[in-house]
C-alpha positions as CSV (number, residue, x, y, z in Angstrom):
1,M,43.0,70.2,87.0
2,S,42.1,69.0,83.6
3,A,44.0,66.9,81.2
4,D,41.8,67.2,77.9
5,T,39.3,70.2,78.1
6,N,39.5,73.0,75.8
7,A,37.2,75.4,77.7
8,T,39.4,78.2,79.9
9,T,38.0,78.4,83.4
10,P,38.3,81.8,85.4
11,D,40.6,80.4,87.9
12,E,42.9,78.5,85.5
13,L,46.6,79.4,85.9
14,I,48.4,77.1,83.6
15,R,47.2,76.0,80.3
16,F,48.8,73.7,77.8
17,E,46.8,73.3,74.5
18,N,48.1,70.8,71.8
19,V,51.6,71.3,72.9
20,T,54.2,68.9,70.9
21,K,58.1,69.0,72.0
22,R,60.6,67.0,69.9
23,F,64.3,66.4,70.4
24,G,65.5,65.0,67.2
25,D,63.4,62.4,66.0
26,S,62.2,61.7,69.4
27,T,58.7,63.1,70.3
28,V,58.8,64.0,74.0
29,L,55.5,65.8,74.3
30,D,52.8,64.6,72.2
31,D,49.7,67.0,71.3
32,L,49.5,67.7,75.0
33,C,46.5,69.3,76.6
34,F,45.9,70.0,80.3
35,S,45.5,72.8,82.5
36,V,46.0,73.7,86.4
37,R,43.8,75.8,88.4
38,S,45.1,78.3,90.9
39,G,46.1,77.1,94.1
40,R,46.3,73.4,93.4
41,H,49.2,71.2,94.0
42,V,49.6,68.8,91.0
43,T,52.1,66.1,90.7
44,L,53.1,64.5,87.4
45,I,54.4,61.0,87.9
46,G,55.4,58.3,85.5
47,P,58.7,56.5,83.7
48,S,61.7,58.4,83.1
49,G,61.5,60.0,79.5
50,S,57.8,60.3,79.7
51,G,58.0,64.1,79.0
52,K,57.4,65.4,82.9
53,T,60.5,67.5,83.4
54,T,60.3,69.0,79.6
55,I,56.7,70.7,80.9
56,L,58.5,72.2,83.7
57,R,61.4,73.3,81.5
58,L,59.0,74.8,79.0
59,L,57.1,76.8,81.9
60,M,60.5,78.3,82.8
61,T,61.2,79.0,79.2
62,L,64.3,76.9,79.2
63,E,62.9,75.0,76.1
64,T,60.6,76.2,73.4
65,P,57.7,73.8,71.9
66,D,57.5,73.0,68.3
67,E,53.7,73.3,68.3
68,G,51.2,74.4,70.6
69,T,50.3,77.4,73.0
70,I,51.1,77.8,76.7
71,Q,49.5,80.2,78.9
72,V,50.1,81.3,82.5
73,N,47.7,83.5,84.2
74,G,46.0,84.5,80.9
75,S,49.5,85.6,79.5
76,R,50.9,83.5,76.8
77,L,54.6,82.0,77.3
78,F,54.4,80.4,73.7
79,P,53.8,81.7,71.4
80,A,54.8,85.2,72.3
81,A,56.9,88.2,72.2
82,E,60.0,88.2,74.3
83,K,58.6,91.0,76.5
84,E,55.4,89.3,77.1
85,R,57.2,86.0,77.9
86,R,59.5,87.6,80.5
87,E,56.4,89.0,82.3
88,A,54.6,85.7,82.4
89,R,57.8,83.9,83.4
90,K,58.1,86.3,86.5
91,K,55.0,84.4,88.2
92,I,56.9,81.2,88.1
93,G,59.7,79.9,90.4
94,M,61.6,76.5,90.0
95,V,63.6,74.2,92.3
96,F,66.0,72.0,90.3
97,Q,67.6,68.6,91.1
98,Q,70.9,70.1,91.2
99,F,70.2,73.3,93.4
100,N,72.1,75.6,91.1
101,L,73.2,78.2,93.4
102,F,75.9,80.7,92.7
103,P,79.1,79.3,94.3
104,N,80.7,82.8,94.5
105,M,77.9,84.3,96.4
106,T,76.9,83.9,100.0
107,V,73.5,82.4,100.7
108,L,71.8,85.8,101.3
109,R,72.8,87.0,98.1
110,N,71.7,84.1,96.3
111,I,68.3,84.8,97.5
112,T,68.2,88.5,97.1
113,E,70.1,88.7,93.4
114,A,66.9,87.9,91.5
115,P,64.3,90.1,93.6
116,V,66.8,93.1,93.1
117,R,67.5,92.6,89.3
118,V,64.2,91.5,88.1
119,L,61.4,92.5,90.5
120,G,63.3,95.8,91.3
121,L,63.1,95.3,94.9
122,S,65.4,97.7,96.9
123,K,68.6,95.7,98.7
124,D,66.9,96.3,102.2
125,E,63.6,95.1,101.2
126,A,65.1,91.9,99.4
127,E,67.2,91.0,102.5
128,A,64.6,91.5,104.8
129,R,62.6,89.0,102.7
130,A,65.5,86.5,102.7
131,R,66.0,86.5,106.0
132,E,62.3,86.0,106.5
133,L,62.6,82.7,104.3
134,L,66.0,81.4,105.7
135,D,64.2,81.4,109.0
136,L,61.1,79.7,107.3
137,V,63.8,76.7,105.8
138,G,65.6,76.5,109.2
139,L,68.8,78.5,107.8
140,G,68.5,81.8,109.8
141,D,72.1,81.6,110.9
142,R,73.7,80.4,107.6
143,A,73.1,83.9,105.6
144,D,76.8,84.5,105.3
145,A,77.7,81.3,104.3
146,K,79.0,80.2,100.8
147,P,77.1,77.2,99.3
148,T,80.1,74.9,99.6
149,Q,79.7,75.2,103.4
150,L,76.5,73.7,103.1
151,S,75.1,70.1,103.0
152,G,73.2,69.0,100.0
153,G,69.9,69.2,102.1
154,Q,70.8,72.8,103.3
155,Q,71.4,73.6,99.6
156,Q,68.3,72.6,98.7
157,R,66.6,74.5,101.4
158,V,68.4,77.7,100.1
159,A,67.3,77.0,96.6
160,I,63.7,76.7,97.9
161,A,63.8,80.0,99.7
162,R,65.6,81.5,96.5
163,A,62.4,80.6,94.3
164,L,60.0,81.6,97.0
165,A,61.6,85.0,97.2
166,M,60.4,85.9,93.8
167,R,56.9,85.6,95.2
168,P,55.7,83.5,92.5
169,Q,52.2,82.1,91.8
170,V,53.5,78.8,90.5
171,L,56.2,76.7,92.2
172,L,57.8,74.2,90.0
173,L,59.8,71.1,91.9
174,D,61.7,69.1,89.7
175,E,62.9,65.8,91.6
176,V,64.1,68.1,94.4
177,T,65.3,65.3,96.3
178,S,67.0,62.8,93.7
179,A,70.4,64.6,94.5
180,L,70.4,64.3,98.1
181,D,71.7,61.8,100.5
182,P,68.6,59.3,101.6
183,E,68.8,60.8,105.4
184,L,68.7,64.4,104.1
185,V,65.5,63.6,102.0
186,A,62.9,63.7,104.8
187,G,63.6,67.0,106.0
188,V,63.4,68.7,102.4
189,L,59.9,66.9,101.8
190,D,58.6,67.9,105.4
191,L,59.5,71.5,104.5
192,L,57.6,71.5,101.3
193,R,54.8,69.9,103.0
194,D,54.7,73.1,105.3
195,I,54.9,75.2,102.4
196,A,52.0,73.6,100.8
197,R,50.0,73.3,104.0
198,T,50.5,77.3,104.8
199,T,50.3,79.1,101.6
200,D,48.2,79.4,98.5
201,I,51.0,78.9,95.9
202,T,50.3,76.6,92.9
203,M,52.6,73.6,92.7
204,V,53.6,71.6,90.0
205,C,55.8,68.8,91.0
206,V,57.8,66.0,89.1
207,T,58.9,63.3,91.7
208,H,59.5,59.6,92.3
209,E,58.7,59.9,96.1
210,M,55.3,58.3,95.8
211,N,54.2,58.8,99.5
212,F,55.2,62.5,99.2
213,A,53.2,62.8,96.0
214,R,50.2,61.2,97.8
215,D,50.6,63.5,100.8
216,I,50.8,66.8,98.9
217,S,48.7,66.4,95.6
218,D,45.5,67.6,94.9
219,D,45.6,66.0,91.5
220,V,48.1,63.4,90.2
221,L,48.7,63.3,86.4
222,M,50.2,59.7,85.0
223,F,52.2,60.3,81.9
224,D,53.6,58.1,79.5
225,S,55.0,58.5,76.1
226,G,54.4,62.3,76.1
227,K,50.7,62.3,76.9
228,V,48.6,62.1,80.4
229,I,46.9,58.8,80.2
230,E,45.2,59.2,83.7
231,S,44.5,61.9,86.1
232,G,42.7,62.3,89.6
233,P,42.8,62.7,93.1
234,P,45.8,60.7,94.8
235,E,43.3,58.2,96.6
236,K,42.1,57.3,93.3
237,I,45.4,57.3,91.2
238,F,47.4,55.3,93.8
239,S,44.6,53.1,95.5
240,D,42.2,52.3,92.1
241,P,44.1,53.5,89.1
242,E,42.3,52.6,85.8
243,H,44.8,52.5,83.1
244,E,47.0,49.2,82.8
245,R,50.3,51.3,82.6
246,T,49.3,53.1,85.7
247,R,49.1,49.9,87.6
248,E,52.5,48.5,86.1
249,F,54.5,51.8,86.9
250,L,52.9,52.0,90.6
251,G,53.6,48.2,91.1
252,A,57.4,49.0,90.3
253,V,57.7,52.1,92.1
254,L,55.8,51.4,95.5
C-alpha cells in the first residue's frame, strides 16, 4: 500500500492517481494518490465527510471523478470507454451499509442473479456456488427465504455472500455494521475476519469499528479533508500515530 508514490509495482491492484472529486462547491477528494497491492487488507479511517465512502463509490463506478485516473488490475476505470470500465468493474464486489437486497427475490436468487447475468454462469453452476456461500455465512437453510423474513444481521450475511459470488479480486466494505443492531455486529465482523483469514481477496474497508480495523488490516489510511494524512500498519497507526489530526480522531473514537 502506498499513499503518495507515482511508481507502478507489479502486484499493484488498485491505483488512484491525482483523483479529485467535487460535489457542488465541496471538494471531497483532493488530488488523491494511493495504491493497494494484491491480497492486502486496507482500512480507511477518518471523520465523516473525509471522502472514504466516495473512494468505494468511485471503484464501483457509482460516481465519476472530476480529475485523475483510477486503475484496477491494470485496466482503467476512469477515464475509460464503457466496455473497458465494465470489464474492470467485474473484478470488484461491494457490501453496502444498507444490504441492498432485492426484496421480491429469494435469498438464493439474490446471490445467483448477477453471476448468471453478468458472468454468464449457468443457473446450476451459480446455484451450486450460492449454496456453498450460504453455508459459509451460516445461512444454508435460508435459501428459499425472502429478505424480509431475515434479521438485519442475516441480510448483511446474504449481501456478503452475494458479493463473493462474483468471485471478485477486490471486496469493498462500506460501514457494513452501521445499520445493524448492536447484538448483531459481532457475528458479521467475525464472518469478515474469517474471510480475510482464509481467502486471498483484496479488501478495502471503511469502518468506525476500530478494533475490527486493528484486527483485519495490513494497512490503515487516515483520511482528512479528502487526503491521506497518514498511513501505516495498524500497530503503528493505533498505538503511535505521528499526525496530530490522527491522534485527535483516535482519541475521540477509541
